[in-house]
Each structure stands twice: as structure tokens, then as C-alpha cells.
C-alpha positions in Angstrom: 111.1 97.9 124.5 113.4 96.8 121.7 114.5 93.4 120.6 117.6 92.3 118.6 117.0 91.9 114.9 116.1 88.5 113.7 114.7 86.9 110.6 111.3 85.1 110.6 109.2 83.0 108.3 105.5 83.6 109.1 103.1 81.0 107.8 99.3 81.3 107.7 96.3 80.6 105.5 93.3 82.8 104.6 90.0 81.8 103.1 86.3 82.2 103.4 86.2 79.6 106.1 89.2 80.9 108.0 88.9 84.6 107.4 92.0 86.8 107.3 92.6 87.1 111.1 95.5 84.6 111.2 97.3 86.5 108.5 96.7 89.8 110.1 98.2 88.7 113.4 101.4 87.7 111.6 101.3 91.0 109.7 101.5 92.7 113.1 104.5 90.6 114.1 106.1 91.4 110.7 105.5 95.1 111.3 107.3 94.9 114.7 110.2 92.8 113.3 110.8 95.2 110.5 110.5 98.2 112.8 113.3 96.7 115.0 115.6 96.1 112.0 114.7 92.4 111.4 113.5 90.7 108.3 110.3 88.6 107.7 108.8 86.6 104.9 105.1 85.9 105.0 104.0 82.7 103.4 100.3 82.8 102.7 98.2 79.8 101.5 94.5 79.0 101.1 92.4 81.4 99.1 93.7 84.8 100.1 92.1 86.7 97.2 93.6 90.3 97.1 95.1 90.0 100.6 98.6 89.3 99.2 98.6 92.4 97.1 97.4 94.4 100.1 100.2 93.1 102.2 102.8 93.8 99.5 101.5 97.3 99.1 102.0 97.8 102.9 105.7 96.9 102.5 105.7 93.2 103.6 107.8 90.5 101.9 105.0 88.0 100.9 105.0 84.8 99.0 102.0 82.7 97.9 102.0 79.2 99.3 102.1 76.8 96.3 99.7 73.9 97.0 101.7 71.7 94.6 104.7 71.9 96.9 105.2 70.1 100.2 104.4 72.7 102.9 107.3 71.8 105.2 109.8 71.8 102.4 108.5 75.2 101.1 108.8 76.7 104.6 112.4 75.4 104.9 113.2 76.8 101.5 112.0 80.3 102.3 113.7 80.2 105.7 117.0 79.4 103.9 116.4 82.2 101.4 116.2 84.9 104.1 118.6 83.2 106.6 115.8 82.7 109.1 116.1 80.2 111.9 112.6 80.8 113.3 109.2 80.0 111.9 105.9 81.2 113.3 102.8 79.2 112.4 99.2 80.6 112.8 96.2 78.5 111.9 94.2 75.5 113.2 95.3 73.4 110.2 99.0 73.9 110.8 99.3 71.2 113.4 102.0 69.0 115.0 102.4 67.1 111.7 104.3 70.2 110.6 105.8 71.3 113.9 108.0 68.2 114.6 109.6 67.9 111.1 110.5 71.6 111.1 112.0 71.3 114.5 114.0 68.3 113.4 115.2 70.3 110.4 116.9 72.7 112.9 114.3 75.5 112.8 112.9 77.2 115.9 109.1 76.8 115.8 106.5 79.0 117.4 102.8 78.5 117.0 99.9 80.9 117.6 96.9 79.2 119.2 93.5 80.3 120.4 93.1 77.6 123.1 91.5 75.0 120.8 94.2 73.2 118.9 96.5 72.3 121.8 99.6 72.4 119.6 102.9 70.8 120.6 105.2 73.6 119.4 108.2 74.4 121.6 106.9 78.0 121.8 103.2 78.8 122.1 101.7 82.3 121.6 98.1 82.7 122.8 97.2 86.4 123.0 93.6 85.7 124.0 92.1 87.4 127.1 92.6 85.1 130.1 95.0 82.7 128.4 97.6 83.2 131.1 95.4 81.2 133.4 95.4 78.2 131.0 99.1 77.2 130.9 97.9 73.6 131.4 96.8 73.6 127.7 100.4 73.5 126.6 102.3 70.8 128.5 104.8 70.4 125.7 105.8 74.1 125.4 109.1 75.2 126.9 107.9 78.8 126.5 104.3 79.9 126.6 103.5 83.6 125.9 99.9 83.8 127.1 97.4 86.6 127.5 96.7 90.1 126.2 100.2 91.2 127.1 101.1 89.5 123.8 98.3 90.9 121.7 99.6 91.4 118.2 98.5 94.9 116.9 99.4 96.1 113.4 101.2 99.4 112.8 98.1 100.9 111.3 96.5 100.5 114.8 99.5 101.7 116.8 99.8 104.9 115.0 96.6 106.1 116.8 96.8 107.1 120.5 96.1 104.5 123.0 92.6 105.0 124.5 91.6 107.2 121.6 91.7 111.0 121.4 89.3 111.3 118.5 86.1 113.0 119.6 82.9 113.8 117.6 80.3 116.5 117.9 77.1 115.5 119.7 74.6 113.8 117.6 73.6 110.3 116.5 75.8 107.5 117.6 78.3 106.4 115.0 78.3 102.6 114.9 80.9 100.4 113.1 79.9 96.9 112.1 82.6 94.5 111.0 82.9 90.8 111.2 86.2 90.2 109.5 87.4 89.3 106.1 84.9 86.5 105.3 82.0 86.4 107.8 81.1 82.8 107.0 78.0 82.9 109.2 76.5 86.0 107.7 76.6 87.9 111.0 76.9 91.3 109.3 73.3 91.4 107.8 72.0 90.0 111.1 73.7 92.8 113.1 72.4 95.5 110.7 68.8 94.2 111.1 69.3 94.1 114.9 69.5 97.9 114.8 65.9 98.2 113.7 63.9 99.7 116.6 66.8 101.4 118.2 67.4 105.2 118.2 68.6 106.3 114.8 72.3 105.9 114.3 75.0 106.6 111.7 76.1 103.1 110.7 79.3 102.2 108.8 79.3 98.6 107.6 82.6 97.1 106.5 82.2 94.1 104.3 85.2 91.7 104.0 86.8 90.8 100.7 85.9 87.1 101.0 82.4 87.7 102.5 79.3 86.3 101.0 75.6 86.9 101.9 75.7 90.1 99.9 72.0 90.0 99.0 71.1 89.6 102.6 73.2 92.7 103.5 71.6 94.8 100.8 68.1 93.9 102.1 69.2 94.5 105.8 70.7 97.9 105.0 67.5 98.9 103.2 65.3 97.9 106.1 67.6 99.7 108.6 67.4 102.9 106.4 63.6 102.6 106.3 63.7 102.5 110.1 65.6 105.8 110.3 69.3 104.8 110.4 71.9 106.2 108.0 73.7 103.1 106.7 76.9 103.2 104.6 78.2 99.9 103.3 81.8 99.6 102.2 83.9 96.7 100.8 87.4 96.0 102.1 89.1 99.2 103.4 92.8 100.0 103.5 92.5 101.7 106.9 89.9 100.0 109.1 91.6 101.3 112.3 90.8 104.9 111.2 87.1 103.9 111.1 87.5 102.2 114.5 89.1 105.3 116.0 86.3 107.6 114.7 83.3 105.4 115.8 81.4 105.6 119.1 81.0 101.9 119.4 81.5 98.7 117.3 79.6 95.5 116.7 82.0 92.8 115.7 83.3 89.2 116.1 85.4 88.1 119.1 88.7 87.7 117.3 91.7 90.1 117.0 89.4 93.0 116.2 88.5 93.2 119.9 92.1 93.8 121.0 92.4 96.6 118.4 89.2 98.2 119.6 90.4 97.9 123.2 93.7 99.7 122.4 91.8 102.4 120.6 89.4 102.9 123.5 86.2 101.9 121.7 83.4 99.9 123.4 82.5 96.8 121.5 79.6 94.4 121.4 81.3 91.1 120.5 79.7 87.9 119.2 81.4 84.6 118.5 81.3 83.7 114.8 83.8 80.8 114.9 84.4 77.9 117.3 87.6 79.4 118.6 85.8 82.6 119.5 83.1 81.1 121.7 85.1 81.0 125.0 86.8 84.3 124.2 83.5 86.1 123.7 82.0 84.8 126.9 85.1 85.5 129.0 85.4 89.1 127.9 81.7 89.7 128.4 81.9 88.2 131.9 84.9 90.4 132.7 83.1 93.6 131.6 85.5 94.2 128.7 82.9 93.7 125.9 79.1 93.6 125.6 77.3 90.5 124.3 79.5 87.5 124.4 76.9 85.4 122.6 77.6 82.6 120.2 75.7 83.6 117.0 75.6 80.0 115.8 73.0 79.3 118.6 71.6 82.8 119.1 68.3 83.8 117.4 67.6 87.2 115.9 65.4 88.3 118.8 68.1 87.6 121.4 70.7 89.4 119.2 68.4 92.4 118.8 67.8 92.7 122.5 71.6 92.5 123.2 72.4 95.2 120.6 69.6 97.5 121.8 70.8 97.3 125.4 74.4 98.1 124.3 73.3 101.2 122.3 71.1 102.5 125.1 73.6 102.6 127.9 76.4 105.2 127.3 77.7 105.1 130.8 78.2 101.3 130.7 79.9 101.7 127.3 82.4 104.3 128.6 83.3 102.1 131.6 83.7 99.1 129.4 86.0 100.9 127.0 88.2 102.1 129.8 88.5 98.6 131.3 89.3 97.1 127.9 92.0 99.7 127.2 93.7 98.9 130.5 94.3 95.4 129.2 96.0 96.3 126.0 99.1 98.5 125.9 100.1 97.9 122.3 103.6 96.4 123.1 102.6 92.8 122.6 104.4 92.2 119.3 107.6 93.6 120.7 107.3 91.3 123.7 106.9 88.3 121.4 109.9 89.3 119.3 112.0 89.7 122.5 111.0 86.2 123.6 111.7 84.7 120.2 115.1 86.2 120.2 
């Protein structure tokens, strides 16, 4: 599927509280637009740390959002600079107070939503699993792009075969643990500790650039090693999808990482670590697309450990789960969004 070229301004924030997921979704849309001959400019605010440099290194046109400037005026200025008529907003703080003035200024406005903000944008994109059944959330949208058909996957994910063809020699399970760029709840050390008592595994832990709780992770990794696991902890990585493609299973949050794992054919135990993930985690667990589905804000360590151990112990269930998840994610979501915006 191809779409006519167009120019887009893509606006999102990143921070310890928000993580980097909103920015990464827009990076996927930028990848697709550039691949089809279009142009994008990403306008990133908040506290992005080294994220802007990473995006620039990947070839994106990126500008830092100057907090001293009016947000709406800055978006309009960047739109004029690249001759863009369309703006895509992604983030719970980018609400109707911005949507209506931008529309009045003659810009086409689309907003990404996870089913919690109930935005009033003319175009809504909600790529969450099951979102197509919640059209009633968006009574003001003239166009609603809902469900996993619109999952936004980055180029670094799509370069791998759908369903995954990477196989490993028999041996200990290779487990990937990642809870995004910031992990505000400290889910990563809790997940590492939850492995204690399970059969020894090779564990790769990816620690986000804005994450805290480092001392807790060091202690959890040491305890897991004492229990017989091989544990490798890494800071931010340039190619997380490569680690996903080479793992047997993942333990992660219930955000965009789940769609990436589904495309790659990797079973995931998913746990909500933000309010907008609670319903998504539960829905995917209920549909058999992911294990777990628990809200870590109200789940104690014993319940988390029991959930993780059950996931690691049942290889047949994991294989069936991965196949079901892959069937929901064909990797063409970003191109569908571009075609609709055009």
C-alpha cells in the first residue's frame, strides 16, 4: 500500500512521567512518510534527554519544543517552514485547547489517543487492541482510525520478518525485560525479582534512558544471579527490536512494545505501568494475545511472581499466544494512517 506524499508536523513530549512511547509512535509515522516520499518534522518537548539526538541520528528532522514559546504558534511556524498542512499530536497533555486553535488556523489536526483523553480532534488515531469497538469515545471525530490495523511500527521493527524467523539452539530460555524509556513505577527490578524460583534463564534487561530505581535493579539482578539466572543489564540500546527478535519471550509494559512483539512473533507477559495501559493489558490478556494483564500499581510481588512463573513454565501456551498476536499485526498500520491523512 502506498500513499501520496505529504508533509506532517508531529508533536509529542517525552519525560520520566510520560516515557518515550508517544515520540516512538510518531517516529514510526515519520518513517513511513519519508519512505513514501513525504516530509516530516518532529517537534519534541518535555524532558527528552538524549532522545532527540537518537532520532536525528536515525535520519529524522527533529526540533526541540521551546517552552518559552507558545506551543500552538510554534507548531504553526514549523508547519509553515516545511509547507505542512497536517499536524499529528500524541500525548495526554496535548488536548482540545490546542486542537481547536490549530484547526482554526487552517491546519488539519489528527490526534493519537489511547482511549482515556477523549480528544475532540477531527481525526483520531487509536491503535490499541479492541479500539475499533469503542467508536463512541470519539463523537466529534469525522474520521476515526481505530484498532491494531493502525498500529504504528518503526522501520527498525519492520526490517525483521513478520512472525519472526530467528531461532535459537535448545537451552535456557532467553527472556527480555523492558518497561520503556522511563519505567516510573520501578517495574523492571520487580520483574527481575519475580524470576527467582523459576528455572534458570538467560535474562536481558533493557533499562530506559530516563529510568530511575537503578539501585533496586542492581540488587534485583544480583539476587536473580544468586538464584541461578544469567542476567545482563543494558542501558538504552539503538536496536531494541533485534533483542526482541532473538528472545524467546518478553516481560514488558502494555504500551506500543506489545504491538512490536506481536509483529515479531514473540510471546509477551504484559503488565500495566500507566493508567492508559490498564484496559489494554486486561483486554489483550482476556483475548489470549498476552499473558498477565495485571495492573502493577495494585499487584503485589507474590502475585507478580506467580504470574511470571506460570508464563515461563508453559511453552505450548506461549507459542499459541504468539501466533494469535502476530495475526493481529501485519506491519502496515503506518501506511494506512498516511493514506487516510492524505
